[in-house]
C-alpha positions in Angstrom: 79.1 162.0 2.5 78.5 163.1 6.1 80.9 165.9 7.0 83.2 165.3 10.0 82.6 167.4 13.0 85.6 169.2 14.4 86.9 167.9 17.8 86.4 170.2 20.5 89.7 171.4 22.2 88.6 170.5 25.8 88.1 166.9 24.8 91.7 166.7 23.5 93.1 168.2 26.7 91.2 165.5 28.8 92.5 162.6 26.8 96.0 163.9 27.0 95.8 164.2 30.8 94.5 160.7 31.3 97.4 159.3 29.1 100.0 161.2 31.1 98.6 160.0 34.4 98.7 156.4 33.2 102.3 156.7 32.2 103.4 158.3 35.4 101.7 155.6 37.7 104.4 153.5 39.5 104.4 149.6 39.5 103.3 147.8 42.8 106.0 147.0 45.3 106.5 143.3 45.2 109.6 143.2 47.5 109.4 140.7 50.4 108.1 141.8 53.8 110.7 141.7 56.5 109.0 140.5 59.7 110.1 141.6 63.1 110.6 138.7 65.6 111.2 138.5 69.3 114.1 136.2 70.1 116.1 134.9 73.1 119.7 133.9 73.3 120.4 130.3 74.4 122.5 129.8 77.4 123.3 126.2 78.3 123.3 125.2 82.0 122.4 122.4 84.3 118.7 122.7 84.8 116.5 122.3 87.9 113.7 119.8 87.3 110.8 118.9 89.6 108.9 115.6 89.6 105.3 115.8 91.0 103.0 112.9 92.0 99.4 112.9 93.5 99.2 111.4 97.0 97.1 111.2 100.0 97.6 111.4 103.8 96.9 108.1 105.7 97.9 106.5 109.0 101.0 104.4 109.1 99.5 102.0 111.6 95.9 101.0 111.4 93.9 97.8 112.1 90.5 96.3 111.8 89.4 95.2 115.3 87.4 92.1 115.8 86.5 89.6 118.5 88.3 86.3 118.7 85.1 84.5 119.6 81.6 84.7 118.2 78.5 85.9 119.8 75.9 88.6 120.0 77.2 92.2 120.2 75.6 93.8 123.4 77.5 97.0 123.6 79.6 99.3 121.5 81.2 102.0 123.7 82.9 104.2 121.0 82.0 106.2 117.9 83.8 107.5 114.9 86.4 110.1 115.8 86.7 109.0 119.5 90.2 109.0 120.8 91.0 105.8 122.8 93.8 104.7 125.2 95.7 101.4 125.1 93.6 98.6 126.7 90.4 100.6 126.8 87.2 98.5 126.3 85.6 99.3 123.0 82.8 96.7 122.7 81.3 93.7 124.4 79.6 90.5 123.3 77.1 88.5 125.4 79.2 86.7 128.1 76.6 84.1 129.0 77.8 81.5 126.5 81.3 82.1 127.4 80.6 81.6 131.1 78.8 78.3 130.4 81.7 77.1 128.3 84.1 78.0 131.0 82.1 76.1 133.6 82.0 73.0 131.3 85.7 73.1 130.9 86.2 73.5 134.7 84.0 70.4 135.3 85.9 68.3 132.8 89.1 69.3 134.4 87.8 68.4 137.9 86.7 65.0 136.6 90.1 64.3 135.0 91.9 65.3 138.1 89.9 63.0 140.3 90.5 60.1 137.9 94.2 60.8 137.9 94.3 60.8 141.7 92.4 57.6 141.9 94.7 55.8 139.5 97.7 57.2 141.3 96.5 55.8 144.6 95.6 52.4 143.1 99.1 52.1 141.6 100.7 52.8 144.9 98.6 50.0 146.6 99.2 47.5 143.7 103.0 48.1 144.0 102.7 46.9 147.7 100.8 43.8 146.7 103.4 43.0 144.0 106.1 43.2 146.5 104.2 40.5 148.5 103.6 38.5 145.3 99.8 38.8 145.7 99.5 40.1 142.0 101.3 39.3 138.8 103.6 41.8 137.0 101.1 42.1 134.2 98.5 43.4 136.6 100.9 46.0 137.9 101.6 47.0 134.3 98.0 47.5 133.6 97.7 49.9 136.6 100.6 51.9 135.4 99.1 52.3 132.0 95.7 53.3 133.4 97.6 56.0 135.5 99.4 57.3 132.3 96.1 57.6 130.4 94.5 59.5 133.3 97.5 61.9 133.4 97.0 62.5 129.6 93.3 63.2 130.0 94.1 65.6 132.9 96.6 67.5 130.8 94.0 67.8 128.0 91.4 69.1 130.4 93.8 71.6 131.8 94.6 72.9 128.3 90.8 73.2 127.5 90.2 75.1 130.7 93.0 77.5 129.9 91.4 78.1 126.4 88.0 78.8 127.9 89.5 81.1 130.5 91.1 83.2 127.7 88.0 83.2 125.6 86.0 84.5 128.6 88.4 87.5 128.4 87.9 87.8 124.7 84.3 88.9 125.2 85.7 92.4 125.6 87.2 94.2 122.6 90.1 96.4 123.7 92.2 99.1 121.9 95.6 97.8 120.9 97.3 101.2 121.5 96.5 104.9 121.7 94.7 106.1 118.6 91.4 107.2 117.1 88.4 105.2 115.8 88.2 105.9 112.1 85.3 103.7 111.2 82.4 101.8 112.8 81.3 98.7 111.0 78.6 97.0 113.3 76.1 98.1 115.9 74.8 96.5 119.1 72.4 93.6 118.6 74.1 92.0 115.7 75.6 88.5 115.9 79.2 88.5 114.9 81.5 85.6 113.9 85.1 85.2 115.2 87.4 87.6 113.1 84.5 89.7 111.7 85.6 93.4 111.8 83.8 95.6 114.2 85.8 98.8 114.3 88.7 100.5 112.4 91.4 101.8 114.6 94.3 104.2 113.5 97.3 105.6 115.3 96.9 109.4 114.7 100.4 110.1 115.9 102.1 108.1 113.0 101.1 109.8 109.8 102.4 108.8 106.4 102.0 109.8 102.7 101.1 107.2 100.1 101.6 107.8 96.4 101.7 105.7 93.2 104.7 106.0 90.8 104.6 104.8 87.2 107.0 102.0 86.3 108.9 104.3 84.0 109.9 106.7 86.8 110.1 104.5 89.8 113.9 104.2 89.3 114.2 107.9 90.1 112.7 107.4 93.7 114.8 105.9 96.4 114.7 105.4 100.1 115.7 108.4 102.2 115.0 110.9 99.4 113.6 114.2 100.6 110.4 115.7 99.3 107.9 118.5 99.8 104.2 117.6 100.4 101.6 120.2 99.4 98.2 119.8 101.0 95.5 120.8 98.7 92.8 121.8 101.2 94.8 123.9 103.7 97.5 125.2 101.3 100.3 124.0 103.5 103.7 122.6 102.7 105.2 119.8 104.8 108.6 118.1 104.6 108.8 114.4 104.1 111.2 111.6 103.4 110.8 108.4 101.4 110.6 105.4 103.8 109.7 102.6 101.4 109.4 101.9 97.7 107.1 99.0 96.9 109.0 96.1 95.1 105.9 94.8 93.3 103.6 96.8 90.9 99.9 97.0 91.3 98.4 94.5 88.8 95.7 96.9 87.7 97.3 100.3 87.5 100.9 99.1 86.9 102.2 101.6 89.5 104.5 101.1 92.4 103.4 102.2 95.9 105.7 104.6 97.6 105.4 105.6 101.4 106.9 108.7 102.9 107.0 109.8 106.5 106.4 113.4 107.5 109.3 115.0 109.3 107.2 117.9 110.5 103.7 116.5 111.0 100.8 118.9 111.8 97.4 118.1 113.4 95.8 119.8 110.3 97.0 116.9 108.2 93.9 114.6 108.4 93.6 111.1 107.1 92.4 110.9 103.6 93.5 114.4 102.6 94.7 114.8 99.0 98.3 116.1 98.5 101.0 116.5 95.9 104.5 115.2 96.4 107.3 117.2 94.8 110.9 115.9 94.3 113.4 118.7 93.5 116.5 117.4 91.7 119.5 118.9 89.9 119.9 117.6 86.3 123.6 117.7 85.5 122.9 117.4 81.8 123.3 120.5 79.6 119.9 121.6 78.5 118.1 124.8 77.3 115.0 126.1 79.0 112.6 127.8 76.6 109.1 129.3 76.8 106.2 127.3 75.6 105.5 130.0 73.0 108.7 129.1 71.1 107.5 125.5 70.5 105.6 124.6 67.3 104.1 121.0 67.2 103.0 119.3 64.0 102.0 115.7 63.1 105.6 115.1 62.0 107.1 116.4 65.3 108.0 119.5 67.1 110.4 122.4 66.1 111.5 125.8 67.0 112.5 128.8 64.8 116.2 129.8 64.9 117.0 133.3 63.8 120.2 133.7 61.7 121.0 137.3 62.5 123.8 137.6 60.0 121.5 136.6 57.1 118.4 138.0 58.6 116.5 134.7 58.1 114.6 132.2 60.3 115.0 128.5 59.9 113.1 125.6 61.5 115.0 123.3 63.9 113.6 119.9 65.0 113.7 119.3 68.7 112.6 116.7 71.2 111.1 118.7 74.2 110.8 117.1 77.7 109.7 118.3 81.1 107.0 120.3 79.4 104.6 122.4 81.6 102.3 125.3 81.2 105.1 127.9 80.8 108.3 126.3 79.7 110.0 123.1 78.4 113.5 121.7 78.2 115.6 120.8 75.1 118.8 118.8 75.4 119.6 118.1 71.7 119.4 120.0 68.5 120.3 123.5 69.7 123.7 125.3 70.4 124.7 127.7 73.0 124.4 131.3 71.8 121.9 130.8 69.0 118.8 133.0 68.8 115.4 131.3 69.1 112.1 133.0 68.2 109.8 133.2 71.2 106.7 135.0 69.7 104.7 134.8 66.5 106.1 131.4 65.6 103.0 130.1 63.8 103.1 132.9 61.2 106.7 132.2 59.9 107.9 130.4 57.0 111.2 128.5 56.2 113.9 131.0 55.2 111.7 134.0 55.7 113.4 137.4 56.1 113.2 138.8 59.5 114.8 141.3 61.8 115.1 141.4 65.6 112.3 143.1 67.3 113.3 146.0 69.6 110.8 146.2 72.4 109.8 149.6 74.0 108.6 149.9 77.5 104.9 150.2 76.4 105.1 147.2 74.3 106.7 145.2 77.0 103.7 145.9 79.2 101.3 144.9 76.5 103.2 141.7 75.7 103.2 140.7 79.4 99.4 141.2 79.6 98.7 139.3 76.3 101.2 136.5 77.1 103.7 135.3 74.6 102.3 133.5 71.6 98.6 134.1 72.4 96.2 136.8 71.2 97.6 139.5 68.9 101.2 139.4 68.0 103.0 142.3 69.8 105.7 142.3 67.1 103.1 143.5 64.6 102.0 146.5 66.4 103.2 150.0 65.9 106.0 151.0 68.1 108.5 148.4 67.0 111.7 149.8 66.0 114.2 148.2 63.6 117.6 147.3 64.9 120.1 149.9 64.0 122.5 149.0 61.2 125.9 148.0 62.3 
């Protein structure tokens, strides 16, 4: 048998120390983490809503100018942007054909007039012969009918002469009123047909705003309603009033045209400029205005976290937001006046989770403002938060 070696004393001491350390080690803390949350108290009130629509500046009165007769365009006296006066000559067509047509009409009229006078003289002479019984009554009737026919031809020739006289004046294209030339469509040398557009004219003193309103919101726009027009290019706001709401929707876009008159027009508002029309209205319904950071959207719908301060828990509350913009939204149903809604760190909460109200210090307020609510790091998780004192 192999004799047992005696255990050294220092080994016994080390084993005893390890066993004592294992016995004295505490169990891990499995208690639930109480998360600080930033909340806001709901206060019901009538809310101010604002409807916005894209629009553009355009003339209220404009027209495509054209000749009433055809011919070769021999002169165009204006260019784009030229301001014109009422009756000013803008263009001319070759007058030669018009002069020849006028001469032909004048000759026809002269011939018809001569024929009429001849038949009138003959009738007077044949009446004298009838009184002396030298001709029959039928012959006198034939002379009367010949005079009537000559008078009709004379009337026709006179009307044709008047038409040709007017057409001779139509050889000059004149401005219908004071305004500006907004577009040139043809140049000198081209042959134009009657009614073919030559120039585009616009009255620059009568400016309107045109916008398209979806069919679901056209009921909210009415004649006489005031609005504010923001011009994109010059960063200027103009006052306007609704003049007309189109009764028929566009067959392609399914929107209704709405026209507004500017109550304080400015020369800086040029035709074709892009603008935004804003309608400010008071909403008498009770609603709550919340920051976008408080809203959580899922495939099943949207909800907010409501903080029960008495139990120290958060619970999800389904809501139907409307008038949502980049910073806030409105809720009409699902919430009560005086409730506390979580406005930061909403995506890290769970149903029934323990929480406490976050007390914000001055330094954290500056950081939260810089980071924006609900974006970047959660300011409620930083050091410096203080628990709410026990009541």
